[in-house]
DRENLO-16165 format. One record per residue (C-alpha): residue in three letters; chain; x, y, z. Coordinates in pm, 1 decimal. Each point is the difference from the previous one (the first is absolute). Layout:
- Ala:A:X:Y:Z $
...
This chain:
- Met:A:-386.7:2408.1:-8237.2 $
- Arg:A:-5.5:-273.0:-266.3 $
- Leu:A:332.8:-118.6:-138.3 $
- Leu:A:81.8:-251.1:-273.8 $
- Phe:A:349.0:-141.6:-45.5 $
- Leu:A:70.9:-228.6:-297.1 $
- Gly:A:301.8:-230.6:-20.6 $
- Asp:A:272.8:-7.0:-264.7 $
- Ile:A:-142.3:59.0:-348.0 $
- Val:A:167.9:-247.7:-236.7 $
- Gly:A:-3.3:67.1:-373.3 $
- Arg:A:-276.4:89.6:-239.3 $
- Ser:A:-265.6:-235.6:135.1 $
- Gly:A:48.3:130.1:352.9 $
- Arg:A:-15.4:365.4:-82.7 $
- Glu:A:-295.4:-42.7:-237.1 $
- Ala:A:-192.3:-183.8:272.1 $
- Val:A:71.6:276.9:249.6 $
- Met:A:-93.3:277.9:-240.1 $
- Ala:A:-320.8:-179.4:-99.9 $
- Arg:A:-125.2:-45.3:357.5 $
- Leu:A:124.1:310.1:176.7 $
- Pro:A:-238.5:268.3:-130.3 $
- Glu:A:-303.5:-201.0:112.6 $
- Trp:A:156.9:-92.4:333.7 $
- Arg:A:84.2:362.7:78.6 $
- Glu:A:-365.7:89.3:-43.8 $
- Thr:A:-179.2:-299.4:150.9 $
- Leu:A:236.8:-43.8:296.8 $
- Lys:A:30.0:375.3:55.6 $
- Leu:A:376.9:-30.7:13.7 $
- Asp:A:195.5:294.6:134.7 $
- Val:A:345.3:-126.6:-103.1 $
- Val:A:137.2:-266.1:-236.4 $
- Val:A:365.4:-107.4:16.4 $
- Val:A:159.9:-262.0:-224.8 $
- Asn:A:345.8:-153.7:-22.8 $
- Gly:A:113.0:51.1:-360.3 $
- Glu:A:359.8:-123.7:-8.1 $
- Asn:A:-86.6:-288.6:-239.0 $
- Ala:A:-264.0:180.4:-206.1 $
- Ser:A:210.7:52.5:-313.4 $
- His:A:29.2:-346.1:-154.8 $
- Gly:A:87.1:-145.7:339.6 $
- Phe:A:305.2:215.4:64.2 $
- Gly:A:-20.8:358.6:120.2 $
- Leu:A:-244.9:281.1:-65.5 $
- Ser:A:-12.3:226.8:-302.4 $
- Thr:A:-119.7:358.3:21.5 $
- Ala:A:-276.3:-68.0:-255.2 $
- Ile:A:-140.5:-293.3:199.5 $
- Ala:A:11.5:203.7:320.7 $
- Thr:A:-203.3:269.7:-175.8 $
- Asp:A:-259.6:-258.7:-107.8 $
- Leu:A:-29.4:-130.0:356.4 $
- Phe:A:-51.2:350.5:136.7 $
- Lys:A:-271.1:65.3:-259.4 $
- Ala:A:-175.4:-321.5:107.5 $
- Gly:A:-25.2:123.8:359.6 $
- Val:A:327.0:-90.7:173.4 $
- Asp:A:121.2:262.9:247.8 $
- Val:A:352.5:-126.7:76.9 $
- Ile:A:229.6:-261.9:-157.8 $
- Thr:A:261.6:-171.4:215.8 $
- Leu:A:309.2:-180.1:-128.5 $
- Gly:A:269.0:-241.5:124.6 $
- Asn:A:314.8:-178.0:-116.8 $
- His:A:-100.4:36.7:-367.3 $
- Ala:A:-45.0:376.6:34.2 $
- Trp:A:261.5:91.3:-259.8 $
- Asp:A:-52.1:-279.8:-256.0 $
- Lys:A:-148.3:266.9:-226.8 $
- Lys:A:280.3:253.3:-10.2 $
- Glu:A:-235.0:281.1:-102.1 $
- Leu:A:-141.0:-1.7:353.7 $
- Leu:A:337.2:113.6:136.0 $
- Arg:A:-57.4:316.3:-202.9 $
- Asp:A:-374.7:39.3:49.2 $
- Ile:A:-65.7:-98.5:362.4 $
- Asn:A:93.5:340.5:140.7 $
- Ala:A:-267.0:158.6:-217.8 $
- Glu:A:-270.6:-240.1:122.8 $
- Pro:A:-8.9:-11.9:380.9 $
- Arg:A:-292.8:-244.0:-1.9 $
- Ile:A:248.4:-271.3:-102.2 $
- Ile:A:204.9:-89.2:308.3 $
- Arg:A:301.2:-228.5:36.7 $
- Pro:A:122.6:-164.4:323.0 $
- Leu:A:74.4:251.6:273.5 $
- Asn:A:318.4:-181.9:103.0 $
- Phe:A:174.8:29.6:-336.9 $
- Pro:A:336.0:179.7:39.7 $
- Pro:A:4.1:381.2:38.7 $
- Gly:A:5.3:172.4:-336.5 $
- Thr:A:-213.0:-263.2:-176.0 $
- Pro:A:-254.4:166.4:-231.2 $
- Gly:A:-355.7:25.3:126.6 $
- Gln:A:-151.9:-12.4:344.5 $
- Gly:A:-98.5:-280.2:236.9 $
- Ala:A:-334.3:147.6:103.2 $
- Tyr:A:-285.8:213.6:-125.1 $
- Val:A:-286.3:183.0:171.8 $
- Ile:A:-338.3:-14.7:-173.5 $
- Val:A:-218.5:300.5:81.0 $
- Leu:A:-366.6:-88.0:-48.1 $
- Pro:A:-262.0:254.7:-113.7 $
- Asn:A:-129.7:24.0:358.8 $
- Gly:A:347.7:85.7:126.9 $
- Arg:A:80.1:-335.0:159.7 $
- Lys:A:352.8:-127.6:-58.6 $
- Val:A:117.1:-354.1:-72.4 $
- Leu:A:371.5:-78.1:24.7 $
- Val:A:131.6:-286.7:-214.4 $
- Ile:A:345.1:-142.7:76.0 $
- Asn:A:197.5:-252.1:-206.3 $
- Val:A:286.9:-189.9:164.2 $
- Met:A:204.0:-306.8:-91.9 $
- Gly:A:106.8:-291.8:217.3 $
- Arg:A:355.1:-132.8:25.7 $
- Leu:A:-25.6:-378.7:54.3 $
- Phe:A:97.9:-164.8:-331.9 $
- Met:A:-31.1:341.3:-167.6 $
- Asp:A:239.7:278.6:-97.9 $
- Pro:A:211.9:128.7:293.7 $
- Leu:A:-181.7:324.6:72.9 $
- Asp:A:-24.8:224.4:303.8 $
- Asp:A:-190.6:-138.8:299.7 $
- Pro:A:-373.2:22.9:-88.6 $
- Phe:A:-104.6:5.3:367.4 $
- Arg:A:220.9:297.5:76.6 $
- Ala:A:-88.4:180.4:-323.6 $
- Val:A:-376.0:-19.0:56.0 $
- Ser:A:27.4:75.6:371.7 $
- Glu:A:200.5:314.4:-71.5 $
- Phe:A:-246.3:107.2:-270.3 $
- Leu:A:-302.6:-56.8:224.8 $
- Ser:A:155.3:217.5:270.6 $
- Arg:A:-116.9:290.1:-221.1 $
- His:A:-340.3:-146.0:-95.3 $
- Lys:A:-252.8:-106.2:263.3 $
- Leu:A:-305.5:-212.4:-69.9 $
- Gly:A:-318.7:186.6:89.7 $
- Met:A:187.3:330.9:12.7 $
- Thr:A:203.9:89.8:-309.2 $
- Ala:A:-146.2:-293.1:-196.5 $
- His:A:-352.9:-139.7:17.3 $
- Ala:A:123.0:-336.3:-134.6 $
- Ile:A:343.2:-151.9:-66.5 $
- Ile:A:63.8:-288.1:-241.2 $
- Val:A:332.9:-185.8:-4.6 $
- Asp:A:99.2:-231.8:-287.0 $
- Leu:A:285.2:-225.7:117.5 $
- His:A:158.4:-155.1:-308.7 $
- Ala:A:177.4:-302.2:147.5 $
- Glu:A:77.4:-367.5:-48.5 $
- Thr:A:-63.1:-165.6:336.3 $
- Gly:A:-312.8:-30.2:207.8 $
- Ser:A:197.9:36.1:321.7 $
- Glu:A:136.0:343.1:-93.7 $
- Lys:A:-343.3:115.1:-114.0 $
- Met:A:-170.2:-123.3:318.6 $
- Ala:A:263.0:162.4:219.2 $
- Phe:A:-50.2:323.0:-191.1 $
- Gly:A:-376.4:-16.0:50.2 $
- His:A:37.0:-39.0:376.6 $
- Tyr:A:269.4:270.4:7.6 $
- Leu:A:-242.2:251.8:-153.5 $
- Asp:A:-314.5:-126.0:173.3 $
- Gly:A:-199.3:297.5:126.6 $
- Lys:A:210.9:247.9:-198.0 $
- Val:A:-144.2:-52.4:-349.5 $
- Ser:A:-330.8:-105.4:-156.1 $
- Leu:A:130.1:-282.8:-219.0 $
- Val:A:319.0:-200.3:-42.9 $
- Val:A:-20.0:-219.9:-309.3 $
- Gly:A:270.1:-212.2:-159.1 $
- Thr:A:79.0:-25.1:-368.8 $
- His:A:262.5:-174.8:-218.9 $
- Thr:A:-77.1:-373.2:37.6 $
- His:A:-315.4:19.5:-218.0 $
- Val:A:-195.0:-259.8:202.6 $
- Pro:A:-289.1:130.2:214.9 $
- Thr:A:25.1:-111.5:360.8 $
- Ala:A:-304.0:-92.6:208.9 $
- Asp:A:109.5:188.1:312.2 $
- Tyr:A:-165.5:337.1:-57.7 $
- Arg:A:-108.8:133.9:337.1 $
- Ile:A:2.1:296.0:237.0 $
- Leu:A:292.2:-14.9:241.3 $
- Ser:A:-38.9:54.4:374.5 $
- Lys:A:58.0:377.7:-9.1 $
- Gly:A:-222.4:65.6:-300.3 $
- Thr:A:216.4:-26.2:-313.1 $
- Ala:A:-135.1:-202.2:-292.3 $
- Tyr:A:250.5:-255.2:-128.5 $
- Gln:A:55.7:-258.2:-274.7 $
- Thr:A:331.2:-176.9:-63.1 $
- Asp:A:-40.1:18.4:-377.1 $
- Ala:A:-275.3:153.8:-209.5 $
- Gly:A:68.9:-232.8:-292.6 $
- Met:A:19.6:118.7:-358.1 $
- Cys:A:-227.1:133.6:-270.0 $
- Gly:A:81.6:-241.9:-279.5 $
- Asp:A:-56.3:-344.2:-148.7 $
- Tyr:A:26.1:-263.2:275.7 $
- Asp:A:21.7:-281.2:-258.3 $
- Ser:A:371.1:77.7:5.9 $
- Val:A:308.6:6.4:221.4 $
- Ile:A:-56.7:317.8:205.2 $
- Gly:A:-124.4:173.2:-312.5 $
- Met:A:253.9:-129.6:-251.8 $
- Gly:A:-57.2:-257.0:-272.7 $
- Lys:A:20.5:-356.5:128.1 $
- Glu:A:222.0:-157.7:-267.3 $
- Ala:A:293.2:241.1:27.3 $
- Ser:A:-22.5:-1.5:379.3 $
- Leu:A:-3.8:-380.4:19.1 $
- Tyr:A:295.4:-22.0:-237.5 $
- Arg:A:209.5:211.5:236.0 $
- Phe:A:-84.9:-214.2:302.0 $
- Val:A:26.1:-340.3:-168.8 $
- Arg:A:304.7:60.6:-220.4 $
- Lys:A:176.6:261.7:215.2 $
- Leu:A:75.3:194.5:-315.9 $
- Pro:A:-95.7:360.5:-76.9 $
- Gly:A:-224.9:-80.2:-297.5 $
- Glu:A:-206.5:268.1:-169.2 $
- Arg:A:-93.3:327.6:168.3 $
- Leu:A:-298.7:-38.7:228.8 $
- Gln:A:-324.0:139.1:-140.3 $
- Pro:A:-317.5:82.5:193.2 $
- Ala:A:-285.3:-247.9:-32.5 $
- Glu:A:-280.7:162.9:-196.4 $
- Gly:A:-305.9:-201.3:104.9 $
- Asp:A:-295.4:118.8:205.2 $
- Ala:A:131.9:206.7:289.8 $
- Thr:A:-105.2:-3.6:364.7 $
- Val:A:-1.9:333.3:179.4 $
- Cys:A:129.4:-46.3:357.1 $
- Gly:A:33.2:236.5:290.5 $
- Val:A:-161.8:122.8:320.3 $
- Phe:A:-285.8:233.0:84.7 $
- Val:A:32.5:191.0:327.5 $
- Glu:A:-243.7:226.6:179.6 $
- Thr:A:145.5:232.5:263.4 $
- Asp:A:-136.6:192.3:295.1 $
- Asp:A:-26.4:367.7:-91.2 $
- Ala:A:105.7:114.3:346.9 $
- Thr:A:308.6:-217.8:54.6 $
- Gly:A:101.9:-117.8:-347.1 $
- Leu:A:20.6:-357.7:128.2 $
- Ala:A:-168.0:-287.0:-181.7 $
- Lys:A:-358.4:-105.8:65.6 $
- Arg:A:-14.3:-261.4:-274.0 $
- Ile:A:221.0:-186.0:-246.5 $
- Glu:A:-116.2:-231.5:-276.4 $
- Ala:A:181.4:-195.7:-270.0 $
- Val:A:-54.4:101.0:-361.6 $
- Arg:A:8.9:-270.8:-265.5 $
- Ser:A:-190.6:59.2:-319.8 $
- Gly:A:0.4:-195.8:-326.0 $
- Gly:A:256.9:-243.6:-132.8 $
- His:A:109.4:-328.2:156.7 $
- Leu:A:-32.0:57.8:376.2 $
- Ser:A:-311.0:-46.8:210.1 $
- Pro:A:-185.6:333.8:-2.7 $
- Ser:A:-12.5:209.2:312.7 $
- Phe:A:-114.7:356.5:36.7 $
- Pro:A:-157.7:201.3:280.2 $
- Val:A:-377.4:11.4:-3.3 $
- Leu:A:-76.8:361.2:84.5 $
């Protein structure tokens, strides 16, 4: 199975870059599933229902979220009507929406996508290790799901790496989001799970993690709030990972970095 995961979409430039490339990539790379993190897609803060609809039309199968999940208040109302938008699994009980979604492909194969949020330097949520472990007790790779993708939205590399090793052999891919900088450690772990500490972002890298440089620098240099941060609107780089899994086991056979366009050195799997 061929899976594409794209990192946090930031603002207009990021989402336009994704929507421009995705239809061609789905065809030429014969992608079975495309998952994107969309928690910064609406002007850098949150996800609107209209933008989610545009992403689905462009070929996205599932949108994951994170700590900015509710920046657009309309999503609190609309997320229950759109199960393909998932918020972190370890949000408190009673939170609108779900933390996972099962994609059923035309050939009957099933792909489980899970969104979870870390706790180090983040909001004090339920234990992500326990939450995912309990959830996976009902979903087995290679049995009830032909592939399992986990988006860990977290701040620190240590928590993300620990999470990858914790789920090694139980899922197809563990990929980190939130820090917006693509790490160079994409690999297949010892028990067969593909892993990358952070997928990076889909946005303008001539920026401060996707936001305009001047306002960001003002906050650091002056230690004053300044104007509201705005997404940088230059040429966007699309960042993420491409994973190919074994059809029998659901474990990874291959992982490659995805970097297309914009300000970073290009990298894309040659298939």
